[in-house]
C-alpha positions, -999 to +999 in steps of 0.1 A: -030-514-259-011-515-220+000-493-197+037-496-203+035-492-238+013-454-226+040-446-207+070-448-230+053-431-260+043-404-227+085-398-225+091-404-260+068-375-266+078-346-238+114-350-247+105-341-281+084-308-265+114-301-236+142-305-273+117-283-296+099-261-274+136-235-263+139-236-300+110-223-309+105-200-282+141-182-294+132-185-323+095-163-318+120-136-301+143-136-331+111-128-351+103-099-334+138-086-336+137-088-372+102-070-373+108-046-350+139-042-380+115-049-408+097-018-396+127+009-391+138-001-428+100+002-445+098+043-422+134+044-439+127+041-476+100+058-470+114+089-456+141+088-483+122+086-513+094+110-497+128+137-500+134+128-534+098+130-549+090+166-527+123+182-530+129+187-489+150+168-470+134+145-445+146+141-407+138+103-380+140+118-349+141+101-314+120+122-286+130+120-250+101+098-244+116+064-271+095+080-297+102+080-329+089+116-360+098+124-388+097+166-394+101+185-429+137+201-440+151+205-399+155+185-366+132+212-349+103+214-387+070+212-390+058+172-380+051+148-405+017+130-399+010+108-428-002+074-431+033+060-441+059+083-423+036+084-389+052+085-351+056+058-331+067+045-294+091+018-295+083-007-270+095-013-236+113-046-244+133-032-270+165-004-270+183+013-299+219+029-298+232+052-323+199+067-327+213+101-309+212+125-332+183+129-358+187+105-390+183+130-422+177+117-461+177+148-475+161+161-511+193+153-533+188+109-531+212+104-502+204+101-470+226+089-434+241+061-429+238+049-396+252+024-380+223+016-355+219-013-329+184-028-324+187-045-292+161-066-273+161-060-233+145-095-227+167-114-250+197-100-253+200-104-292+204-078-310+209-068-343+232-041-363+214-019-391+231+002-415+210+021-438+221+023-485+224+059-484+216+062-517+174+044-517+175+044-479+177+008-473+184-012-443+214-038-453+227-057-424+266-065-424 
């Protein structure tokens, strides 16, 4: 193997890495946003099912400190802390818009529809989330 062949192979490898790496980084960012939207989807669906099966409304509230909490009956009602309905803080890299008012899942089997906008503050990517009012599942328009 000569030095010239080695340089050609290295230059081709660097070209391929240069073309693939930016796309891979963008894909990781989108995956991070999709993972968080999936987490919200699970929370909303669990709230919906919990409201229907318990017979009392569930309210998902955003706190001033960028936390998300689940309350029983009314937005100021008792805080619910079960393994599936646990409070959590929003990460610094994300902003959630359209969630200024509490989200409600009623015991009659209906819930608020949204929409909510998830925005990645670092990349500018965003995802709009709408919730089906009859089963609490998130659908992306």
